[in-house]
C-alpha positions in Angstrom: 0.1 -2.1 15.9 -0.5 0.3 18.8 3.0 1.8 18.4 2.5 2.3 14.6 -0.9 3.9 15.2 0.6 6.2 17.9 3.3 7.3 15.6 0.9 8.1 12.7 -1.3 10.1 15.1 1.7 12.0 16.6 2.9 12.9 13.1 -0.6 14.1 12.2 -1.2 11.5 9.5 -4.1 9.7 11.3 -6.6 10.3 14.0 -8.5 7.9 16.3 -12.3 7.5 15.7 -14.5 5.8 18.2 -17.5 3.6 17.4 -20.5 5.4 19.0 -22.3 2.0 19.5 -19.3 0.4 21.2 -16.6 2.7 22.5 -14.2 -0.3 22.8 -13.8 -0.3 19.0 -11.3 2.3 17.9 -10.6 3.0 14.3 -7.9 5.0 12.6 -8.9 7.6 10.0 -6.4 9.2 7.6 -6.1 13.0 7.9 -5.7 15.5 5.1 -2.0 15.6 5.9 -1.9 11.8 5.7 -3.6 11.9 2.3 -1.0 14.4 1.0 1.9 12.2 2.1 0.2 9.1 0.6 -0.3 10.9 -2.7 3.4 12.0 -2.7 4.6 8.5 -1.9 2.4 7.1 -4.7 3.8 9.6 -7.2 7.4 8.9 -6.2 6.7 5.2 -6.5 5.3 5.7 -10.0 8.4 7.8 -11.0 10.7 5.1 -9.6 8.9 2.3 -11.5 9.1 4.3 -14.8 12.8 4.9 -14.2 13.4 1.3 -13.2 11.7 -0.2 -16.3 13.2 2.2 -18.8 16.2 0.0 -19.3 14.0 -2.9 -20.4 12.8 -3.5 -24.0 9.1 -3.9 -24.7 9.7 -7.7 -25.0 11.5 -7.8 -21.6 8.6 -5.8 -20.0 6.1 -8.3 -21.4 8.2 -11.3 -20.1 8.5 -9.6 -16.7 4.7 -9.0 -16.6 4.0 -12.6 -17.6 6.3 -14.0 -14.9 4.8 -11.7 -12.3 1.3 -12.7 -13.2 2.3 -16.4 -13.0 3.8 -16.0 -9.6 0.7 -14.1 -8.3 -1.6 -16.8 -9.7 0.4 -19.5 -8.0 0.3 -17.6 -4.7 -3.4 -17.2 -4.9 -3.9 -20.9 -5.6 -1.7 -21.8 -2.6 -3.7 -19.4 -0.5 -7.0 -20.9 -1.6 -5.7 -24.4 -0.9 -4.8 -23.5 2.7 
């Protein structure tokens, strides 16, 4: 985790914040540059999903969504059972 944090800081995407009550606690805060990159990545992800699902019919999209929801529900149930 430290290596990831160091790289984010070095690239200017995050900065360390210290807890004034307990200086042993160190937090990462996203910078304006980090927010810009995040927004760009989200936009590209949205464009990719649109492009990816364009080849499916409405019925296929609904089937995919139902399958996805079923899998997520099963995962949540397994997680609660642990």
